[in-house]
matplotlib code that plots the C-alpha trace (Angstrom):
import matplotlib.pyplot as plt

x = [91.8, 88.4, 88.1, 85.2, 85.0, 81.7, 83.5, 87.0, 89.8, 92.0, 95.7, 97.6, 100.5, 99.6, 101.1, 98.8, 98.8, 97.2, 95.9, 95.5, 95.5, 96.8, 99.7, 100.3, 102.3, 103.0, 101.6, 101.6, 98.1, 98.5, 94.9, 91.6, 87.9, 85.0, 84.6, 88.1, 91.8, 95.0, 97.8, 101.3, 103.1, 106.6, 105.3, 101.7, 101.9, 100.6, 97.6, 94.3, 91.3, 89.6, 91.6, 91.5, 93.2, 94.2, 94.5, 96.0, 96.2, 92.5, 91.5, 89.8, 89.7, 88.3, 87.3, 88.1, 88.2, 91.0, 89.5, 92.7, 96.4, 99.1, 102.7, 103.0, 99.8, 96.4, 93.1, 90.7, 86.9, 85.8, 82.9, 82.8, 84.6, 84.7, 86.0, 88.6, 89.9, 93.6, 94.1, 92.8, 94.8, 98.0, 97.0, 96.4, 99.9, 101.5, 99.4]
y = [92.9, 94.3, 98.1, 99.3, 102.8, 104.0, 105.4, 104.7, 107.1, 108.5, 107.8, 111.1, 113.0, 116.5, 118.9, 119.8, 121.4, 120.2, 122.6, 120.7, 121.7, 125.2, 123.8, 123.8, 121.1, 120.1, 116.8, 114.7, 113.7, 110.2, 109.5, 111.4, 111.2, 113.5, 112.1, 111.6, 111.2, 109.4, 111.7, 111.2, 113.5, 113.5, 113.1, 112.1, 112.6, 116.2, 115.6, 115.7, 113.5, 116.6, 118.7, 121.0, 120.0, 122.7, 121.4, 124.4, 122.6, 121.9, 125.2, 123.3, 123.4, 120.3, 119.7, 116.1, 113.4, 111.0, 107.5, 105.5, 105.9, 103.7, 104.8, 108.3, 107.8, 109.1, 108.1, 111.1, 111.3, 114.8, 116.3, 119.4, 120.7, 124.4, 125.9, 128.6, 131.2, 131.0, 134.3, 133.0, 129.8, 131.9, 133.9, 130.7, 129.5, 132.7, 133.2]
z = [102.9, 101.9, 101.5, 103.6, 102.2, 100.7, 97.7, 96.2, 96.8, 94.0, 94.5, 94.4, 95.9, 96.9, 99.4, 102.2, 105.6, 108.8, 111.5, 114.7, 118.4, 117.5, 115.5, 111.7, 110.0, 106.4, 105.2, 102.0, 100.8, 99.5, 98.4, 98.4, 97.8, 98.3, 101.8, 103.1, 102.6, 103.7, 104.6, 105.9, 108.4, 109.9, 113.5, 114.1, 117.9, 117.9, 115.6, 117.5, 116.5, 114.9, 112.5, 109.5, 106.2, 103.8, 100.2, 98.2, 94.8, 94.9, 96.6, 99.5, 103.2, 105.0, 108.6, 109.3, 112.0, 112.3, 111.6, 111.8, 112.6, 111.2, 111.8, 110.1, 108.1, 109.1, 107.6, 107.6, 107.2, 106.1, 108.1, 105.9, 102.9, 101.7, 98.5, 99.0, 96.6, 95.6, 97.4, 100.7, 100.3, 100.0, 103.1, 105.0, 104.0, 105.4, 108.5]

ax = plt.figure().add_subplot(projection="3d")
ax.plot(x, y, z, "-o")
ax.set_aspect("equal")
plt.show()
């Protein structure tokens, strides 16, 4: 199967958080690039097609669109990415 991505993704395992449809849920980030990521969630049914992905270890907050769904894995394309400070990431985790 040919990879159609415009840039390669780095395989990684990071903890993240998805904010979607007013709900917050933990996720595992399986691979990532500057333009997107593949994440896994316990239950993908509540994830809307447009979401926010918090990546605390990289101090980033990304607005993303779900490009593909396969089981509990979601392929995301970032529409914007913002740097956040460690303090604001901690506040987002608590809020």
